[in-house]
C-alpha positions, 0 to 999 in steps of 0.5 A: 718513160718509167715516169708513167709506169709508176703512176699508172701502177699505182693508179691500177692498184687504186682501182683494184683496191677500190673495185674489191671495196666497192664491187661487192656492195651490191651482194647479200650475205646469205646465211650460208655465209657465202656472197651472191650475186642475184636479181629479185624474183617473186612468184605470182599466182593467178587463179579463179572460176569461170561461171555462165553468167545466166545460171552461175554454172562452172564451165569446163574447158575455157582457155585462160592466159595472162597478156600484156598488150602494148600499142606502137604506132598503131600496132598492137604487140603482146609483150607478156604472156603466160602459158595458157591453162584450161579450167576443170570440171569445177571452172577453176584454174591457176596460173604461176608466173615467176618474174621481176617483184613488180609486175604491170597492169596485165589482162586476163583472157578467157575464151571458150576454144573447146566448144565456142559457146561463150563470148571471150572476155578480158579482165585487166588487173595488178597485184597492188591488192594481192595476197601475200602467200609466201614470205619474202627470203633473200632475193625471193620477194615472196608469193603473190596470189590474185584471184579473178573470177569470171562470168562468160556470156553465152554466144547470141546465137546460142541464146536465140535457140533457147 
């Protein structure tokens, strides 16, 4: 019985040493001198303006949200969604989302929930050509800004009345 205890204790000691050596290889030594675990993150800023396609005037009160749809077995699921924001008097909006540095292709969804005067619009986009607006530092991969401008079409019944 003692023959098994000695090799088992030796084996455990070797495992502890290896874990101590390789267990911190996934850590980063921060400027403070301490070792930290973490997950890379980045800030994603989506901004732009919404205007009327006819006269190019800004539209106030348009709801904007960012979504990612996924279809499985002919059923549509929204797997990513930002908080919705509303355009201001200049038609401008801004959404900031924190996430993993690599985002898939997303969709900006524009909807006139306030007056129902304009058709909904979806614009597909990604961050491949986004501007880096803040530098990377440690686990923070920086801030990326994407500008999406939308031109909304008045609903058909509103055009017929004019």
